[in-house]
Biopython code that builds the backbone (N, CA, C, O; Angstrom):
import numpy as np
from Bio.PDB.StructureBuilder import StructureBuilder

atoms = [
    (1, "MET", "N", (77.585, 16.142, -36.172)),
    (1, "MET", "CA", (77.575, 14.484, -35.249)),
    (1, "MET", "C", (78.058, 14.152, -36.458)),
    (1, "MET", "O", (78.004, 14.792, -37.508)),
    (2, "GLY", "N", (78.823, 12.466, -36.091)),
    (2, "GLY", "CA", (79.247, 11.681, -37.208)),
    (2, "GLY", "C", (78.339, 10.973, -37.547)),
    (2, "GLY", "O", (77.211, 11.137, -37.082)),
    (3, "ALA", "N", (78.585, 10.155, -38.313)),
    (3, "ALA", "CA", (77.685, 8.687, -39.609)),
    (3, "ALA", "C", (77.676, 7.749, -38.218)),
    (3, "ALA", "O", (76.860, 6.828, -38.262)),
    (4, "GLY", "N", (78.509, 7.859, -36.930)),
    (4, "GLY", "CA", (78.784, 6.307, -36.197)),
    (4, "GLY", "C", (77.483, 6.928, -34.634)),
    (4, "GLY", "O", (76.670, 6.180, -34.092)),
    (5, "GLU", "N", (77.692, 8.347, -34.303)),
    (5, "GLU", "CA", (77.216, 8.904, -33.601)),
    (5, "GLU", "C", (75.422, 9.026, -34.427)),
    (5, "GLU", "O", (74.402, 8.622, -33.869)),
    (6, "ALA", "N", (75.457, 9.524, -35.495)),
    (6, "ALA", "CA", (73.632, 9.146, -36.014)),
    (6, "ALA", "C", (73.490, 7.658, -36.249)),
    (6, "ALA", "O", (72.705, 7.667, -37.198)),
    (7, "ARG", "N", (73.668, 6.772, -36.072)),
    (7, "ARG", "CA", (73.728, 5.502, -36.337)),
    (7, "ARG", "C", (72.953, 4.869, -34.867)),
    (7, "ARG", "O", (71.933, 4.190, -34.751)),
    (8, "ARG", "N", (73.922, 5.416, -33.818)),
    (8, "ARG", "CA", (73.695, 4.809, -32.893)),
    (8, "ARG", "C", (72.634, 5.397, -32.003)),
    (8, "ARG", "O", (71.981, 4.667, -31.257)),
    (9, "GLY", "N", (72.359, 7.263, -32.086)),
    (9, "GLY", "CA", (71.135, 7.766, -31.680)),
    (9, "GLY", "C", (69.748, 7.008, -32.745)),
    (9, "GLY", "O", (68.625, 6.894, -32.254)),
    (10, "LEU", "N", (69.970, 6.655, -33.858)),
    (10, "LEU", "CA", (68.933, 5.737, -34.848)),
    (10, "LEU", "C", (68.516, 4.607, -33.683)),
    (10, "LEU", "O", (67.466, 4.339, -33.097)),
    (11, "THR", "N", (69.908, 4.075, -33.651)),
    (11, "THR", "CA", (69.216, 2.668, -32.351)),
    (11, "THR", "C", (68.663, 2.868, -31.590)),
    (11, "THR", "O", (67.638, 2.244, -31.314)),
    (12, "VAL", "N", (69.092, 3.760, -30.985)),
    (12, "VAL", "CA", (68.057, 3.975, -29.570)),
    (12, "VAL", "C", (66.721, 4.967, -30.010)),
    (12, "VAL", "O", (65.683, 4.724, -29.394)),
    (13, "ASP", "N", (66.688, 5.804, -30.788)),
    (13, "ASP", "CA", (65.153, 6.190, -31.309)),
    (13, "ASP", "C", (64.518, 5.135, -31.546)),
    (13, "ASP", "O", (63.296, 5.225, -31.430)),
    (14, "ARG", "N", (65.037, 3.932, -31.910)),
    (14, "ARG", "CA", (64.360, 2.477, -32.353)),
    (14, "ARG", "C", (63.727, 2.311, -31.210)),
    (14, "ARG", "O", (62.586, 2.544, -31.608)),
    (15, "TRP", "N", (63.619, 2.091, -30.134)),
    (15, "TRP", "CA", (63.249, 1.650, -29.020)),
    (15, "TRP", "C", (63.049, 2.286, -28.507)),
    (15, "TRP", "O", (63.344, 1.846, -27.396)),
    (16, "GLN", "N", (62.580, 3.495, -28.353)),
    (16, "GLN", "CA", (62.252, 4.646, -27.343)),
    (16, "GLN", "C", (60.825, 4.719, -26.855)),
    (16, "GLN", "O", (60.474, 5.368, -25.869)),
    (17, "TYR", "N", (59.981, 3.953, -27.677)),
    (17, "TYR", "CA", (58.641, 3.046, -27.805)),
    (17, "TYR", "C", (58.142, 2.322, -26.630)),
    (17, "TYR", "O", (57.213, 2.248, -25.826)),
    (18, "LEU", "N", (59.032, 1.934, -26.904)),
    (18, "LEU", "CA", (59.073, 0.492, -25.903)),
    (18, "LEU", "C", (59.245, 0.231, -24.502)),
    (18, "LEU", "O", (58.802, -0.539, -23.650)),
    (19, "PHE", "N", (60.564, 1.756, -24.664)),
    (19, "PHE", "CA", (61.208, 2.150, -23.379)),
    (19, "PHE", "C", (60.442, 2.592, -22.070)),
    (19, "PHE", "O", (60.628, 2.403, -20.868)),
    (20, "VAL", "N", (58.979, 3.635, -23.242)),
    (20, "VAL", "CA", (58.194, 4.685, -22.440)),
    (20, "VAL", "C", (57.707, 3.161, -22.008)),
    (20, "VAL", "O", (58.214, 2.740, -20.968)),
    (21, "LEU", "N", (56.755, 2.270, -22.713)),
    (21, "LEU", "CA", (55.864, 1.338, -22.273)),
    (21, "LEU", "C", (56.743, 0.627, -20.718)),
    (21, "LEU", "O", (56.451, 0.840, -19.541)),
    (22, "THR", "N", (57.440, 0.087, -21.068)),
    (22, "THR", "CA", (58.281, -0.480, -19.862)),
    (22, "THR", "C", (58.715, 0.168, -18.627)),
    (22, "THR", "O", (59.229, -0.391, -17.659)),
    (23, "ALA", "N", (58.455, 1.393, -18.768)),
    (23, "ALA", "CA", (58.949, 2.459, -17.405)),
    (23, "ALA", "C", (57.568, 2.545, -17.098)),
    (23, "ALA", "O", (57.324, 2.538, -15.891)),
    (24, "CYS", "N", (56.135, 2.664, -18.236)),
    (24, "CYS", "CA", (55.100, 3.268, -17.773)),
    (24, "CYS", "C", (54.676, 1.419, -16.150)),
    (24, "CYS", "O", (54.350, 1.425, -14.963)),
    (25, "LEU", "N", (54.902, 0.546, -16.939)),
    (25, "LEU", "CA", (54.976, -1.004, -16.027)),
    (25, "LEU", "C", (55.592, -0.984, -14.886)),
    (25, "LEU", "O", (55.084, -1.075, -13.768)),
    (26, "GLY", "N", (56.991, -0.833, -15.239)),
    (26, "GLY", "CA", (57.305, -0.655, -14.106)),
    (26, "GLY", "C", (57.108, 0.580, -13.189)),
    (26, "GLY", "O", (57.130, 0.168, -12.030)),
    (27, "VAL", "N", (56.958, 1.671, -13.217)),
    (27, "VAL", "CA", (56.512, 3.035, -12.351)),
    (27, "VAL", "C", (55.218, 1.561, -11.959)),
    (27, "VAL", "O", (55.910, 0.544, -11.930)),
    (28, "THR", "N", (54.542, 1.388, -11.833)),
    (28, "THR", "CA", (52.550, 0.911, -11.947)),
    (28, "THR", "C", (53.000, -0.149, -11.179)),
    (28, "THR", "O", (52.367, -0.249, -10.129)),
    (29, "ALA", "N", (54.224, -1.311, -11.393)),
    (29, "ALA", "CA", (53.407, -1.851, -11.387)),
    (29, "ALA", "C", (53.596, -2.395, -9.386)),
    (29, "ALA", "O", (53.005, -3.405, -9.005)),
    (30, "PRO", "N", (54.203, -1.806, -8.685)),
    (30, "PRO", "CA", (54.083, -1.688, -7.458)),
    (30, "PRO", "C", (52.525, -1.399, -6.945)),
    (30, "PRO", "O", (51.875, -2.144, -6.212)),
    (31, "LEU", "N", (52.264, -0.643, -7.284)),
    (31, "LEU", "CA", (50.765, 0.236, -7.203)),
    (31, "LEU", "C", (50.168, -1.388, -7.184)),
    (31, "LEU", "O", (49.585, -1.351, -6.100)),
    (32, "GLU", "N", (50.005, -2.429, -7.572)),
    (32, "GLU", "CA", (49.784, -3.867, -7.494)),
    (32, "GLU", "C", (49.139, -3.923, -5.701)),
    (32, "GLU", "O", (47.924, -4.013, -5.520)),
    (33, "PHE", "N", (50.173, -3.852, -4.436)),
    (33, "PHE", "CA", (50.521, -3.990, -3.650)),
    (33, "PHE", "C", (49.266, -3.530, -2.743)),
    (33, "PHE", "O", (48.587, -4.302, -2.066)),
    (34, "LEU", "N", (49.057, -1.969, -2.864)),
    (34, "LEU", "CA", (48.163, -1.285, -2.605)),
    (34, "LEU", "C", (46.875, -1.083, -3.376)),
    (34, "LEU", "O", (46.303, -0.018, -3.605)),
    (35, "GLY", "N", (46.507, -2.383, -3.754)),
    (35, "GLY", "CA", (45.272, -1.866, -4.692)),
    (35, "GLY", "C", (44.459, -3.567, -3.967)),
    (35, "GLY", "O", (44.898, -4.238, -3.034)),
    (36, "THR", "N", (42.884, -3.902, -5.030)),
    (36, "THR", "CA", (43.071, -5.264, -5.499)),
    (36, "THR", "C", (43.367, -6.459, -5.820)),
    (36, "THR", "O", (42.810, -7.546, -5.673)),
    (37, "GLY", "N", (44.630, -5.999, -6.425)),
    (37, "GLY", "CA", (45.607, -6.433, -7.293)),
    (37, "GLY", "C", (44.793, -7.464, -8.037)),
    (37, "GLY", "O", (44.314, -8.589, -7.889)),
    (38, "VAL", "N", (44.953, -5.846, -9.489)),
    (38, "VAL", "CA", (44.817, -6.135, -10.996)),
    (38, "VAL", "C", (45.765, -7.447, -11.292)),
    (38, "VAL", "O", (44.895, -8.308, -11.424)),
    (39, "TYR", "N", (46.855, -8.030, -11.453)),
    (39, "TYR", "CA", (47.179, -8.904, -11.970)),
    (39, "TYR", "C", (46.950, -10.156, -11.230)),
    (39, "TYR", "O", (47.200, -11.211, -11.813)),
    (40, "ARG", "N", (46.401, -10.183, -9.734)),
    (40, "ARG", "CA", (45.929, -11.396, -9.171)),
    (40, "ARG", "C", (44.802, -11.572, -9.692)),
    (40, "ARG", "O", (44.235, -12.565, -9.237)),
    (41, "GLN", "N", (44.089, -10.873, -10.664)),
    (41, "GLN", "CA", (42.929, -11.449, -11.105)),
    (41, "GLN", "C", (42.969, -11.288, -12.539)),
    (41, "GLN", "O", (42.780, -10.160, -12.994)),
    (42, "PRO", "N", (43.311, -12.799, -13.745)),
    (42, "PRO", "CA", (43.779, -12.683, -14.515)),
    (42, "PRO", "C", (42.306, -12.358, -15.587)),
    (42, "PRO", "O", (42.125, -11.688, -16.604)),
    (43, "TRP", "N", (41.670, -13.002, -14.948)),
    (43, "TRP", "CA", (40.219, -12.844, -16.041)),
    (43, "TRP", "C", (39.415, -11.398, -15.898)),
    (43, "TRP", "O", (39.051, -10.591, -16.754)),
    (44, "ARG", "N", (39.326, -11.412, -14.854)),
    (44, "ARG", "CA", (38.621, -9.966, -14.923)),
    (44, "ARG", "C", (39.669, -8.463, -15.943)),
    (44, "ARG", "O", (39.148, -7.581, -16.626)),
    (45, "LEU", "N", (40.834, -8.618, -15.741)),
    (45, "LEU", "CA", (42.051, -8.156, -16.603)),
    (45, "LEU", "C", (41.781, -7.993, -17.930)),
    (45, "LEU", "O", (41.526, -6.979, -18.579)),
    (46, "VAL", "N", (41.908, -9.546, -18.349)),
    (46, "VAL", "CA", (41.808, -9.842, -19.874)),
    (46, "VAL", "C", (40.092, -8.977, -20.053)),
    (46, "VAL", "O", (39.886, -8.177, -20.966)),
    (47, "SER", "N", (39.293, -9.253, -19.268)),
    (47, "SER", "CA", (37.984, -8.898, -20.287)),
    (47, "SER", "C", (37.873, -7.214, -19.640)),
    (47, "SER", "O", (36.849, -6.550, -19.474)),
    (48, "SER", "N", (39.008, -6.912, -19.418)),
    (48, "SER", "CA", (38.591, -5.173, -19.182)),
    (48, "SER", "C", (39.401, -4.872, -20.246)),
    (48, "SER", "O", (38.800, -4.153, -21.044)),
    (49, "VAL", "N", (41.133, -5.273, -20.763)),
    (49, "VAL", "CA", (41.921, -4.441, -21.538)),
    (49, "VAL", "C", (41.552, -5.364, -23.254)),
    (49, "VAL", "O", (41.951, -5.060, -24.378)),
    (50, "LEU", "N", (40.692, -6.485, -22.831)),
    (50, "LEU", "CA", (40.744, -6.467, -24.147)),
    (50, "LEU", "C", (39.926, -6.399, -25.106)),
    (50, "LEU", "O", (40.670, -6.599, -26.067)),
    (51, "PRO", "N", (38.684, -6.223, -25.601)),
    (51, "PRO", "CA", (37.247, -5.845, -25.743)),
    (51, "PRO", "C", (37.805, -4.244, -26.704)),
    (51, "PRO", "O", (37.832, -3.928, -27.893)),
    (52, "VAL", "N", (38.274, -3.402, -25.071)),
    (52, "VAL", "CA", (38.986, -1.535, -25.414)),
    (52, "VAL", "C", (40.231, -2.349, -26.292)),
    (52, "VAL", "O", (39.726, -2.609, -27.384)),
    (53, "ALA", "N", (40.991, -2.621, -26.275)),
    (53, "ALA", "CA", (42.234, -3.201, -27.152)),
    (53, "ALA", "C", (41.948, -3.120, -28.863)),
    (53, "ALA", "O", (42.538, -2.483, -29.736)),
    (54, "ALA", "N", (40.677, -4.133, -28.933)),
    (54, "ALA", "CA", (40.503, -4.880, -30.264)),
    (54, "ALA", "C", (39.978, -3.637, -30.409)),
    (54, "ALA", "O", (40.470, -3.101, -31.401)),
    (55, "VAL", "N", (38.996, -2.773, -29.712)),
    (55, "VAL", "CA", (38.278, -1.372, -30.942)),
    (55, "VAL", "C", (39.593, -1.040, -31.507)),
    (55, "VAL", "O", (40.041, -1.148, -32.648)),
    (56, "PHE", "N", (40.054, -0.639, -30.488)),
    (56, "PHE", "CA", (41.518, 0.348, -30.856)),
    (56, "PHE", "C", (42.400, 0.252, -31.881)),
    (56, "PHE", "O", (42.693, 1.195, -32.616)),
    (57, "ILE", "N", (43.073, -1.439, -32.006)),
    (57, "ILE", "CA", (43.967, -2.386, -32.381)),
    (57, "ILE", "C", (43.200, -1.324, -34.457)),
    (57, "ILE", "O", (43.579, -0.446, -35.233)),
    (58, "VAL", "N", (42.031, -2.300, -34.287)),
    (58, "VAL", "CA", (40.789, -2.083, -35.409)),
    (58, "VAL", "C", (41.144, -0.361, -36.098)),
    (58, "VAL", "O", (41.699, -0.037, -37.148)),
    (59, "TRP", "N", (40.730, 0.219, -35.325)),
    (59, "TRP", "CA", (40.422, 1.624, -35.519)),
    (59, "TRP", "C", (42.383, 2.066, -35.926)),
    (59, "TRP", "O", (42.739, 2.948, -36.708)),
    (60, "ASP", "N", (42.910, 1.544, -35.470)),
    (60, "ASP", "CA", (44.706, 2.127, -35.926)),
    (60, "ASP", "C", (44.653, 1.279, -37.571)),
    (60, "ASP", "O", (44.725, 1.978, -38.582)),
    (61, "VAL", "N", (44.512, -0.413, -37.698)),
    (61, "VAL", "CA", (44.533, -1.234, -38.777)),
    (61, "VAL", "C", (44.754, -0.080, -40.024)),
    (61, "VAL", "O", (45.647, 0.372, -40.740)),
    (62, "LEU", "N", (42.425, 0.150, -39.604)),
    (62, "LEU", "CA", (41.992, 1.699, -40.706)),
    (62, "LEU", "C", (42.428, 2.401, -41.254)),
    (62, "LEU", "O", (42.489, 2.642, -42.459)),
    (63, "ALA", "N", (43.045, 3.115, -39.813)),
    (63, "ALA", "CA", (43.444, 4.328, -39.667)),
    (63, "ALA", "C", (45.023, 4.454, -40.706)),
    (63, "ALA", "O", (45.235, 5.495, -41.328)),
    (64, "ILE", "N", (45.979, 3.318, -40.764)),
    (64, "ILE", "CA", (47.052, 2.996, -41.585)),
    (64, "ILE", "C", (46.888, 2.595, -42.675)),
    (64, "ILE", "O", (47.803, 2.713, -43.489)),
    (65, "ALA", "N", (45.233, 1.780, -43.162)),
    (65, "ALA", "CA", (45.483, 1.497, -44.641)),
    (65, "ALA", "C", (45.079, 2.636, -45.496)),
    (65, "ALA", "O", (45.539, 2.896, -46.608)),
    (66, "PHE", "N", (43.716, 3.607, -44.531)),
    (66, "PHE", "CA", (43.180, 5.113, -45.391)),
    (66, "PHE", "C", (44.492, 6.031, -45.202)),
    (66, "PHE", "O", (44.319, 7.199, -45.553)),
    (67, "HIS", "N", (45.709, 5.728, -44.733)),
    (67, "HIS", "CA", (46.749, 6.452, -45.023)),
    (67, "HIS", "C", (46.475, 8.360, -44.413)),
    (67, "HIS", "O", (46.779, 9.479, -44.825)),
    (68, "VAL", "N", (45.509, 7.581, -42.880)),
    (68, "VAL", "CA", (45.209, 9.261, -42.448)),
    (68, "VAL", "C", (46.615, 9.047, -41.206)),
    (68, "VAL", "O", (47.287, 10.026, -40.881)),
    (69, "TRP", "N", (46.847, 7.858, -40.715)),
    (69, "TRP", "CA", (48.644, 8.496, -40.083)),
    (69, "TRP", "C", (49.462, 7.146, -40.682)),
    (69, "TRP", "O", (49.122, 6.247, -41.452)),
    (70, "THR", "N", (50.667, 7.436, -39.975)),
    (70, "THR", "CA", (51.192, 6.746, -40.153)),
    (70, "THR", "C", (52.557, 6.656, -39.172)),
    (70, "THR", "O", (52.764, 7.709, -38.570)),
    (71, "TYR", "N", (53.340, 5.782, -38.957)),
    (71, "TYR", "CA", (54.508, 5.603, -37.972)),
    (71, "TYR", "C", (55.833, 5.881, -38.505)),
    (71, "TYR", "O", (56.295, 5.127, -39.362)),
    (72, "ASN", "N", (56.817, 7.381, -37.882)),
    (72, "ASN", "CA", (58.156, 7.345, -38.741)),
    (72, "ASN", "C", (58.997, 6.053, -37.890)),
    (72, "ASN", "O", (59.023, 5.965, -36.663)),
    (73, "PRO", "N", (59.582, 5.208, -38.730)),
    (73, "PRO", "CA", (59.956, 4.323, -39.152)),
    (73, "PRO", "C", (61.781, 4.584, -38.279)),
    (73, "PRO", "O", (62.635, 3.699, -38.320)),
    (74, "ARG", "N", (61.930, 5.509, -37.803)),
    (74, "ARG", "CA", (62.498, 5.562, -37.030)),
    (74, "ARG", "C", (63.146, 5.418, -35.177)),
    (74, "ARG", "O", (64.193, 5.288, -34.542)),
    (75, "TYR", "N", (61.063, 5.610, -34.919)),
    (75, "TYR", "CA", (60.899, 5.221, -33.589)),
    (75, "TYR", "C", (60.100, 4.447, -33.315)),
    (75, "TYR", "O", (59.516, 4.467, -32.232)),
    (76, "VAL", "N", (59.760, 3.072, -34.775)),
    (76, "VAL", "CA", (59.510, 1.666, -34.179)),
    (76, "VAL", "C", (60.765, 1.081, -34.525)),
    (76, "VAL", "O", (61.634, 1.618, -35.212)),
    (77, "THR", "N", (60.817, -0.437, -33.832)),
    (77, "THR", "CA", (61.613, -1.567, -34.468)),
    (77, "THR", "C", (60.971, -1.914, -35.532)),
    (77, "THR", "O", (61.424, -2.927, -36.063)),
    (78, "GLY", "N", (60.330, -1.573, -35.894)),
    (78, "GLY", "CA", (59.934, -2.731, -37.716)),
    (78, "GLY", "C", (59.864, -3.806, -37.496)),
    (78, "GLY", "O", (60.170, -4.638, -38.350)),
    (79, "VAL", "N", (59.318, -4.242, -35.936)),
    (79, "VAL", "CA", (58.215, -5.673, -35.704)),
    (79, "VAL", "C", (56.724, -5.138, -35.735)),
    (79, "VAL", "O", (56.171, -4.296, -35.028)),
    (80, "GLY", "N", (56.348, -5.754, -36.577)),
    (80, "GLY", "CA", (54.992, -5.750, -36.753)),
    (80, "GLY", "C", (53.666, -6.401, -36.813)),
    (80, "GLY", "O", (53.850, -7.555, -37.201)),
    (81, "VAL", "N", (52.520, -6.195, -36.620)),
    (81, "VAL", "CA", (51.877, -7.366, -37.363)),
    (81, "VAL", "C", (50.577, -6.997, -38.232)),
    (81, "VAL", "O", (49.452, -6.758, -37.792)),
    (82, "GLY", "N", (51.007, -7.009, -39.594)),
    (82, "GLY", "CA", (50.972, -6.407, -40.516)),
    (82, "GLY", "C", (51.143, -5.040, -40.833)),
    (82, "GLY", "O", (52.300, -4.963, -41.246)),
    (83, "ALA", "N", (50.534, -3.726, -40.872)),
    (83, "ALA", "CA", (50.879, -2.725, -41.192)),
    (83, "ALA", "C", (51.283, -2.040, -39.026)),
    (83, "ALA", "O", (52.031, -1.158, -38.605)),
    (84, "LEU", "N", (50.761, -2.579, -38.621)),
    (84, "LEU", "CA", (50.486, -2.142, -37.084)),
    (84, "LEU", "C", (52.008, -2.604, -36.005)),
    (84, "LEU", "O", (52.300, -3.597, -35.339)),
    (85, "PRO", "N", (52.606, -1.435, -36.267)),
    (85, "PRO", "CA", (53.419, -1.518, -35.368)),
    (85, "PRO", "C", (54.146, -2.541, -33.235)),
    (85, "PRO", "O", (53.885, -2.342, -32.048)),
    (86, "ILE", "N", (54.560, -2.986, -33.597)),
    (86, "ILE", "CA", (54.272, -4.083, -31.948)),
    (86, "ILE", "C", (53.959, -3.292, -30.943)),
    (86, "ILE", "O", (53.302, -3.625, -29.957)),
    (87, "GLU", "N", (54.707, -1.570, -31.308)),
    (87, "GLU", "CA", (54.817, -0.800, -30.222)),
    (87, "GLU", "C", (53.252, -0.888, -30.080)),
    (87, "GLU", "O", (52.584, -1.319, -29.140)),
    (88, "GLU", "N", (52.836, -0.321, -31.363)),
    (88, "GLU", "CA", (51.867, 0.796, -30.798)),
    (88, "GLU", "C", (50.161, -0.754, -30.268)),
    (88, "GLU", "O", (49.375, -0.584, -29.335)),
    (89, "LEU", "N", (50.156, -1.796, -31.075)),
    (89, "LEU", "CA", (49.850, -3.006, -30.405)),
    (89, "LEU", "C", (49.694, -3.247, -28.859)),
    (89, "LEU", "O", (48.610, -3.363, -28.288)),
    (90, "LEU", "N", (51.014, -3.311, -28.224)),
    (90, "LEU", "CA", (51.438, -3.314, -27.175)),
    (90, "LEU", "C", (50.870, -1.815, -25.936)),
    (90, "LEU", "O", (50.312, -1.867, -24.841)),
    (91, "PHE", "N", (51.338, -0.642, -26.766)),
    (91, "PHE", "CA", (50.327, 0.347, -26.538)),
    (91, "PHE", "C", (48.819, 0.211, -25.716)),
    (91, "PHE", "O", (48.501, 0.684, -24.625)),
    (92, "PHE", "N", (48.199, -0.439, -26.462)),
    (92, "PHE", "CA", (47.032, -0.914, -26.233)),
    (92, "PHE", "C", (46.338, -1.435, -25.298)),
    (92, "PHE", "O", (45.182, -1.215, -24.935)),
    (93, "LEU", "N", (47.534, -2.513, -24.739)),
    (93, "LEU", "CA", (47.295, -3.387, -23.632)),
    (93, "LEU", "C", (48.009, -2.548, -22.706)),
    (93, "LEU", "O", (47.252, -1.863, -22.018)),
    (94, "VAL", "N", (49.662, -2.338, -22.401)),
    (94, "VAL", "CA", (49.741, -1.645, -21.240)),
    (94, "VAL", "C", (49.480, -0.618, -20.937)),
    (94, "VAL", "O", (49.834, -0.388, -19.780)),
    (95, "ILE", "N", (48.880, 0.394, -21.544)),
    (95, "ILE", "CA", (48.833, 1.828, -20.429)),
    (95, "ILE", "C", (47.106, 1.722, -20.211)),
    (95, "ILE", "O", (46.500, 2.521, -19.496)),
    (96, "PRO", "N", (46.461, 0.633, -20.931)),
    (96, "PRO", "CA", (45.403, 0.356, -19.518)),
    (96, "PRO", "C", (45.518, -0.316, -18.222)),
    (96, "PRO", "O", (44.981, -0.114, -17.133)),
    (97, "VAL", "N", (46.529, -1.333, -18.726)),
    (97, "VAL", "CA", (46.384, -2.067, -17.282)),
    (97, "VAL", "C", (47.541, -1.146, -16.383)),
    (97, "VAL", "O", (47.634, -1.560, -15.227)),
    (98, "CYS", "N", (48.357, -0.079, -16.675)),
    (98, "CYS", "CA", (49.057, 0.194, -15.820)),
    (98, "CYS", "C", (47.635, 1.505, -15.420)),
    (98, "CYS", "O", (47.846, 1.891, -14.270)),
    (99, "GLY", "N", (46.405, 2.196, -15.992)),
    (99, "GLY", "CA", (45.153, 3.016, -15.460)),
    (99, "GLY", "C", (44.740, 1.996, -14.437)),
    (99, "GLY", "O", (45.063, 2.201, -13.267)),
    (100, "LEU", "N", (44.018, 0.850, -14.774)),
    (100, "LEU", "CA", (43.335, -0.138, -13.861)),
    (100, "LEU", "C", (44.683, -0.435, -12.407)),
    (100, "LEU", "O", (44.341, -0.523, -11.227)),
    (101, "LEU", "N", (46.167, -0.543, -12.884)),
    (101, "LEU", "CA", (46.519, -0.762, -11.070)),
    (101, "LEU", "C", (46.381, 0.656, -10.522)),
    (101, "LEU", "O", (46.046, 0.853, -9.354)),
    (102, "THR", "N", (46.734, 1.975, -11.676)),
    (102, "THR", "CA", (46.443, 2.757, -10.257)),
    (102, "THR", "C", (44.715, 3.205, -9.698)),
    (102, "THR", "O", (44.145, 3.308, -8.612)),
    (103, "TYR", "N", (44.522, 3.297, -10.471)),
    (103, "TYR", "CA", (43.166, 3.085, -9.753)),
    (103, "TYR", "C", (42.386, 1.951, -9.012)),
    (103, "TYR", "O", (41.269, 2.000, -8.498)),
    (104, "SER", "N", (43.022, 1.212, -9.070)),
    (104, "SER", "CA", (43.061, 0.109, -8.135)),
    (104, "SER", "C", (43.289, 0.157, -6.676)),
    (104, "SER", "O", (42.681, -0.255, -5.688)),
    (105, "ALA", "N", (44.830, 1.073, -6.988)),
    (105, "ALA", "CA", (45.475, 1.598, -6.281)),
    (105, "ALA", "C", (44.956, 2.644, -5.420)),
    (105, "ALA", "O", (45.104, 2.641, -4.198)),
    (106, "VAL", "N", (44.258, 3.664, -6.172)),
    (106, "VAL", "CA", (43.697, 4.521, -5.614)),
    (106, "VAL", "C", (42.406, 4.280, -5.017)),
    (106, "VAL", "O", (41.911, 5.126, -4.274)),
    (107, "ASN", "N", (41.833, 3.218, -5.275)),
    (107, "ASN", "CA", (40.570, 2.863, -4.262)),
    (107, "ASN", "C", (40.930, 2.181, -3.610)),
    (107, "ASN", "O", (40.091, 2.092, -2.714)),
    (108, "GLY", "N", (41.933, 1.381, -3.376)),
    (108, "GLY", "CA", (42.503, 0.800, -2.144)),
    (108, "GLY", "C", (43.051, 1.828, -1.084)),
    (108, "GLY", "O", (42.349, 2.134, -0.120)),
    (109, "VAL", "N", (43.820, 2.153, -1.195)),
    (109, "VAL", "CA", (44.197, 3.577, -0.098)),
    (109, "VAL", "C", (42.977, 4.217, 0.205)),
    (109, "VAL", "O", (42.687, 4.134, 1.398)),
    (110, "LEU", "N", (42.179, 4.824, -0.490)),
    (110, "LEU", "CA", (41.090, 5.758, -0.231)),
    (110, "LEU", "C", (40.456, 4.617, 1.145)),
    (110, "LEU", "O", (40.511, 4.970, 2.323)),
    (111, "ALA", "N", (40.045, 3.638, 0.829)),
    (111, "ALA", "CA", (39.699, 2.393, 1.536)),
    (111, "ALA", "C", (39.351, 2.208, 2.957)),
    (111, "ALA", "O", (38.410, 2.077, 3.740)),
    (112, "ARG", "N", (41.146, 2.295, 2.813)),
    (112, "ARG", "CA", (41.317, 2.157, 4.295)),
    (112, "ARG", "C", (42.250, 3.514, 5.061)),
    (112, "ARG", "O", (42.981, 3.432, 6.047)),
    (113, "VAL", "N", (42.009, 4.431, 4.438)),
    (113, "VAL", "CA", (41.968, 6.198, 4.905)),
    (113, "VAL", "C", (40.123, 5.569, 5.669)),
    (113, "VAL", "O", (39.894, 4.966, 6.718)),
    (114, "THR", "N", (39.174, 6.052, 4.593)),
    (114, "THR", "CA", (37.812, 5.522, 5.301)),
    (114, "THR", "C", (38.091, 4.610, 6.242)),
    (114, "THR", "O", (37.772, 4.807, 7.415)),
    (115, "ARG", "N", (38.285, 4.269, 6.119)),
    (115, "ARG", "CA", (37.968, 2.900, 7.468)),
    (115, "ARG", "C", (38.563, 2.959, 8.466)),
    (115, "ARG", "O", (38.111, 2.386, 9.457)),
    (116, "ILE", "N", (39.839, 3.712, 8.530)),
    (116, "ILE", "CA", (40.478, 4.467, 9.593)),
    (116, "ILE", "C", (39.705, 5.680, 10.080)),
    (116, "ILE", "O", (39.427, 5.860, 11.266)),
    (117, "ARG", "N", (39.466, 6.273, 9.365)),
    (117, "ARG", "CA", (38.966, 7.733, 9.638)),
    (117, "ARG", "C", (37.631, 7.023, 10.589)),
    (117, "ARG", "O", (37.451, 7.176, 11.797)),
    (118, "SER", "N", (36.940, 6.362, 9.799)),
    (118, "SER", "CA", (35.361, 5.915, 10.678)),
    (118, "SER", "C", (35.429, 4.502, 12.169)),
    (118, "SER", "O", (34.600, 4.014, 12.937)),
    (119, "SER", "N", (36.949, 4.327, 11.904)),
    (119, "SER", "CA", (36.888, 4.160, 13.266)),
    (119, "SER", "C", (37.784, 5.097, 14.412)),
    (119, "SER", "O", (38.234, 4.738, 15.500)),
    (120, "ARG", "N", (37.839, 6.073, 13.917)),
    (120, "ARG", "CA", (38.455, 7.173, 14.993)),
    (120, "ARG", "C", (37.575, 7.980, 15.484)),
    (120, "ARG", "O", (37.826, 8.427, 16.603)),
    (121, "VAL", "N", (36.165, 8.448, 14.742)),
    (121, "VAL", "CA", (34.725, 9.043, 14.843)),
    (121, "VAL", "C", (34.411, 7.977, 16.186)),
    (121, "VAL", "O", (34.389, 6.748, 16.130)),
    (122, "PRO", "N", (34.193, 8.783, 17.317)),
    (122, "PRO", "CA", (33.593, 8.559, 17.937)),
    (122, "PRO", "C", (31.482, 8.629, 17.882)),
    (122, "PRO", "O", (30.695, 9.544, 17.639)),
    (123, "PRO", "N", (31.301, 7.135, 18.253)),
    (123, "PRO", "CA", (29.660, 6.640, 18.338)),
    (123, "PRO", "C", (28.997, 8.443, 18.872)),
    (123, "PRO", "O", (29.600, 9.152, 19.679)),
    (124, "SER", "N", (27.804, 8.802, 18.244)),
    (124, "SER", "CA", (26.955, 9.859, 18.356)),
    (124, "SER", "C", (26.237, 9.306, 19.605)),
    (124, "SER", "O", (25.322, 9.945, 20.124)),
]
sb = StructureBuilder()
sb.init_structure("model")
sb.init_model(0)
sb.init_chain("A")
sb.init_seg("    ")
for serial, (resi, resn, name, xyz) in enumerate(atoms, 1):
    if name == "N":
        sb.init_residue(resn, " ", resi, " ")
    sb.init_atom(name, np.array(xyz, "f"), 0.0, 1.0, " ", f" {name:<3s}", serial, name[0])
structure = sb.get_structure()
């Protein structure tokens, strides 16, 4: 691989973490319409995600400060809040939102299936 190819690869590598987070949001976004509406209940979303994110952000900052782990600069953009890469900060927000979207959609679909099945059962 030549120097130009190596540089292009490095550029793409730096965006991988953000690409994965974007893909997670993109794949789970349509689930909003199958459940109770995670995005349509912003206070509930914020009160679910932020407390847990805060704990893990503090955990990460401490782990970085005490050299428990580091982030390979090849795979992060270099933008961050202190020593915490922006990708890691976004991870603690994006992944729980994707989880909530999935959970809400599964509950919504199961509720509809249960309603349909119970309406088909003849009374005894």
